[in-house]
Residue frames as a rotation matrix with the C-alpha (Angstrom) as fourth column:
MET 1
0.566 -0.181 0.805 95.54
0.103 -0.953 -0.287 87.22
0.818 0.245 -0.520 101.91
LEU 2
0.146 -0.664 -0.734 98.51
0.970 0.241 -0.025 88.18
0.193 -0.708 0.679 104.00
CYS 3
0.989 0.085 0.120 99.09
0.054 -0.969 0.242 91.37
0.137 -0.232 -0.963 105.96
LYS 4
0.280 -0.960 0.003 102.65
0.914 0.266 -0.307 92.49
0.294 0.089 0.952 105.44
PRO 5
0.796 -0.026 -0.605 103.82
0.329 -0.821 0.467 95.36
-0.509 -0.571 -0.645 107.71
GLY 6
-0.129 -0.903 -0.410 106.19
0.057 -0.419 0.906 97.77
-0.990 0.094 0.106 105.95
LEU 7
-0.457 0.044 0.889 104.75
0.859 0.283 0.428 97.15
-0.233 0.958 -0.167 102.50
ALA 8
-0.977 0.104 -0.187 103.87
-0.147 -0.960 0.237 100.36
-0.155 0.259 0.953 100.70
GLU 9
-0.310 0.947 0.086 100.10
-0.168 0.034 -0.985 101.03
-0.936 -0.320 0.149 100.57
ASN 10
0.450 0.475 -0.756 100.10
-0.771 -0.221 -0.597 101.10
-0.451 0.852 0.267 96.82
ARG 11
-0.440 -0.676 -0.592 101.90
-0.850 0.526 0.032 97.81
0.289 0.517 -0.806 96.37
ILE 12
0.646 0.621 0.444 100.50
-0.675 0.736 -0.047 94.27
-0.356 -0.269 0.895 96.11
ASN 13
-0.487 -0.851 -0.197 102.75
-0.865 0.439 0.241 91.23
-0.118 0.288 -0.950 95.99
ILE 14
0.736 0.649 0.194 101.74
-0.602 0.758 -0.252 87.90
-0.311 0.068 0.948 94.47
HIS 15
-0.113 -0.719 0.686 103.61
-0.040 0.693 0.719 84.73
-0.993 0.054 -0.108 93.55
PRO 16
-0.640 -0.241 -0.730 104.52
-0.665 -0.303 0.683 84.46
-0.385 0.922 0.034 89.83
ASN 17
-0.932 0.325 0.162 102.36
0.362 0.851 0.379 81.37
-0.014 0.412 -0.911 89.40
GLU 18
-0.031 0.926 -0.376 99.23
0.714 -0.243 -0.657 83.41
-0.700 -0.288 -0.654 90.46
GLY 19
-0.166 -0.092 -0.982 100.40
-0.406 -0.901 0.153 86.18
-0.899 0.424 0.112 88.17
PHE 20
-0.967 -0.229 -0.108 100.52
-0.202 0.438 0.876 83.72
-0.153 0.869 -0.470 85.33
ASP 21
-0.498 0.860 0.110 96.89
0.831 0.510 -0.221 82.69
-0.246 -0.019 -0.969 86.07
LEU 22
0.270 0.602 -0.752 95.95
0.352 -0.788 -0.505 86.37
-0.896 -0.128 -0.424 85.76
GLY 23
0.760 -0.073 0.645 97.90
0.640 -0.082 -0.764 86.74
0.109 0.994 -0.015 82.48
LEU 24
0.841 -0.539 0.048 100.80
-0.537 -0.823 0.186 88.66
-0.061 -0.182 -0.981 84.04
MET 25
0.846 -0.528 -0.070 104.18
0.431 0.756 -0.494 87.56
0.314 0.387 0.867 82.80
THR 26
-0.067 -0.895 0.440 106.77
0.203 -0.444 -0.873 90.26
0.977 0.031 0.211 83.89
THR 27
-0.634 -0.440 -0.636 107.96
0.658 0.126 -0.743 91.36
0.407 -0.889 0.210 87.33
ARG 28
-0.653 0.338 -0.678 105.92
0.375 -0.634 -0.676 94.56
-0.659 -0.696 0.287 87.93
TYR 29
-0.356 0.667 0.654 102.63
0.791 -0.158 0.591 96.03
0.498 0.728 -0.471 86.62
SER 30
-0.960 0.268 -0.087 101.04
-0.191 -0.847 -0.496 99.42
-0.206 -0.459 0.864 87.19
VAL 31
-0.596 0.803 -0.028 97.37
0.667 0.514 0.539 98.77
0.447 0.302 -0.842 87.70
GLU 32
-0.526 0.602 0.601 94.15
-0.674 -0.726 0.137 100.50
0.519 -0.333 0.788 88.78
VAL 33
-0.897 0.233 -0.375 92.69
0.392 0.811 -0.434 98.64
0.203 -0.536 -0.819 91.78
GLU 34
-0.140 0.937 0.319 88.94
0.210 -0.287 0.935 98.95
0.968 0.198 -0.156 92.04
GLY 35
0.803 0.563 -0.195 88.08
0.361 -0.198 0.911 100.98
0.474 -0.802 -0.362 95.14
LEU 36
0.489 -0.692 -0.531 91.77
0.687 -0.070 0.723 101.86
-0.537 -0.719 0.441 95.87
GLY 37
0.814 -0.222 -0.537 93.23
-0.426 -0.856 -0.293 103.64
-0.395 0.467 -0.791 92.88
PRO 38
0.551 -0.675 -0.490 96.59
-0.519 0.183 -0.835 103.28
0.653 0.715 -0.249 91.28
ALA 39
0.667 -0.344 0.661 98.87
-0.484 0.475 0.735 100.54
-0.567 -0.810 0.150 92.57
GLU 40
-0.138 -0.725 -0.675 101.79
-0.933 0.324 -0.158 98.28
0.333 0.608 -0.721 91.57
VAL 41
0.917 0.296 0.266 101.52
-0.350 0.918 0.186 94.50
-0.189 -0.264 0.946 91.41
TRP 42
-0.129 -0.983 -0.129 104.87
-0.990 0.134 -0.032 92.74
0.049 0.123 -0.991 91.94
LEU 43
0.861 0.230 -0.453 105.35
-0.267 0.963 -0.019 89.07
0.432 0.137 0.892 91.02
LEU 44
0.015 -0.886 0.464 107.83
-0.967 -0.132 -0.220 87.73
0.256 -0.446 -0.858 93.63
ASN 45
-0.031 -0.131 -0.991 109.07
-0.106 0.986 -0.127 84.22
0.994 0.101 -0.045 94.20
GLU 46
-0.924 -0.383 -0.005 109.47
0.000 0.014 -1.000 85.18
0.383 -0.924 -0.013 97.88
CYS 47
-0.335 0.891 0.306 105.68
-0.942 -0.319 -0.104 85.60
0.005 -0.324 0.946 98.16
PRO 48
-0.603 0.157 0.782 104.03
-0.159 0.937 -0.310 82.34
-0.781 -0.312 -0.541 99.35
LYS 49
-0.933 0.360 0.008 102.09
0.129 0.314 0.941 80.47
0.336 0.878 -0.339 96.61
GLU 50
-0.190 0.981 -0.039 98.39
0.673 0.159 0.723 81.16
0.715 0.111 -0.690 96.41
SER 51
0.056 0.153 -0.987 98.84
0.889 -0.457 -0.021 84.34
-0.454 -0.876 -0.161 98.54
VAL 52
0.327 0.030 0.944 98.41
0.504 -0.851 -0.147 88.09
0.799 0.524 -0.294 98.18
GLU 53
-0.323 -0.521 -0.790 100.53
0.944 -0.230 -0.235 90.39
-0.059 -0.822 0.566 100.33
LEU 54
0.327 0.475 0.817 98.95
0.489 -0.825 0.284 93.73
0.808 0.307 -0.502 101.26
ASN 55
-0.694 -0.446 0.565 99.81
-0.113 -0.707 -0.698 96.67
0.711 -0.549 0.441 103.47
PRO 56
-0.802 0.390 -0.453 98.07
0.594 0.431 -0.680 96.32
-0.070 -0.814 -0.577 106.87
ARG 57
-0.576 0.630 -0.521 95.83
-0.305 -0.757 -0.578 99.42
-0.758 -0.174 0.628 106.35
ILE 58
-0.444 0.442 -0.779 94.67
-0.867 0.008 0.498 98.12
0.226 0.897 0.380 102.92
TRP 59
-0.792 0.101 -0.602 94.13
0.117 0.993 0.013 94.61
0.599 -0.060 -0.798 104.35
GLU 60
-0.758 0.519 -0.394 91.97
0.397 -0.112 -0.911 96.10
-0.517 -0.847 -0.121 107.11
LYS 61
-0.574 0.527 -0.626 90.06
-0.667 -0.745 -0.015 98.18
-0.474 0.409 0.780 104.54
TYR 62
-0.473 0.380 -0.795 89.04
-0.575 0.550 0.605 94.92
0.667 0.744 -0.041 102.84
GLY 63
0.508 0.778 0.369 87.86
-0.765 0.211 0.608 93.58
0.396 -0.592 0.702 106.19
LYS 64
-0.238 -0.789 0.567 90.93
-0.917 0.374 0.136 91.44
-0.319 -0.488 -0.812 107.12
PRO 65
0.756 0.616 -0.222 89.88
-0.655 0.709 -0.262 88.56
-0.004 0.344 0.939 104.87
ALA 66
0.175 -0.634 0.753 91.70
-0.252 0.710 0.657 85.26
-0.952 -0.305 -0.036 104.88
ARG 67
-0.362 -0.195 0.911 90.94
0.718 0.565 0.406 84.66
-0.594 0.802 -0.065 101.24
ALA 68
0.106 0.430 -0.897 90.19
-0.399 -0.807 -0.434 86.67
-0.911 0.404 0.086 98.08
VAL 69
0.282 0.000 0.959 89.67
0.833 0.495 -0.245 86.18
-0.475 0.869 0.140 94.39
LEU 70
-0.333 -0.499 -0.800 91.69
-0.084 -0.829 0.553 88.43
-0.939 0.251 0.234 92.05
ARG 71
0.531 0.422 0.735 90.45
0.735 0.201 -0.647 89.49
-0.421 0.884 -0.204 88.61
TYR 72
-0.281 -0.660 -0.697 92.63
0.033 -0.732 0.681 91.34
-0.959 0.168 0.227 86.19
ASP 73
0.243 0.409 0.880 91.47
0.922 0.186 -0.341 92.87
-0.303 0.894 -0.331 82.92
ASP 74
0.351 -0.089 0.932 92.99
0.692 -0.646 -0.322 95.60
0.631 0.758 -0.165 80.78
GLY 75
-0.521 -0.694 0.497 95.02
0.151 -0.648 -0.747 97.22
0.840 -0.314 0.442 83.53
LYS 76
-0.018 0.592 0.806 92.36
-0.838 -0.448 0.311 96.92
0.546 -0.670 0.504 86.16
LEU 77
-0.761 -0.278 -0.586 92.58
0.075 0.860 -0.505 94.69
0.644 -0.428 -0.634 89.17
LYS 78
0.221 0.835 0.504 89.61
-0.681 -0.238 0.692 93.72
0.698 -0.496 0.517 91.31
ILE 79
-0.888 -0.426 -0.173 90.04
-0.147 0.618 -0.772 92.06
0.436 -0.661 -0.611 94.71
ASP 80
0.189 0.980 0.056 86.97
-0.592 0.068 0.803 90.20
0.784 -0.186 0.593 95.91
PRO 81
-0.692 -0.410 0.594 87.31
-0.721 0.361 -0.591 89.05
0.027 -0.837 -0.546 99.51
SER 82
-0.010 0.712 -0.702 85.68
-0.416 0.635 0.651 85.65
0.910 0.298 0.290 100.00
């Protein structure tokens, strides 16, 4: 998990390879993040592989984890810090 200053609080960036693993195929998705509410997931080649980019406040809310497991099902995203 990467802390990205300037990123909107309701935006999550992931690399397209990780998006594919979650079943996401297009550039942007509106999702409901468990514990956070509505957000947008963007699949960006500029995002490092095997990484999730979050706003600093949201990253801190999760406890500043170095790693996390993402689960996506039916428009709902769950982020499990590990």
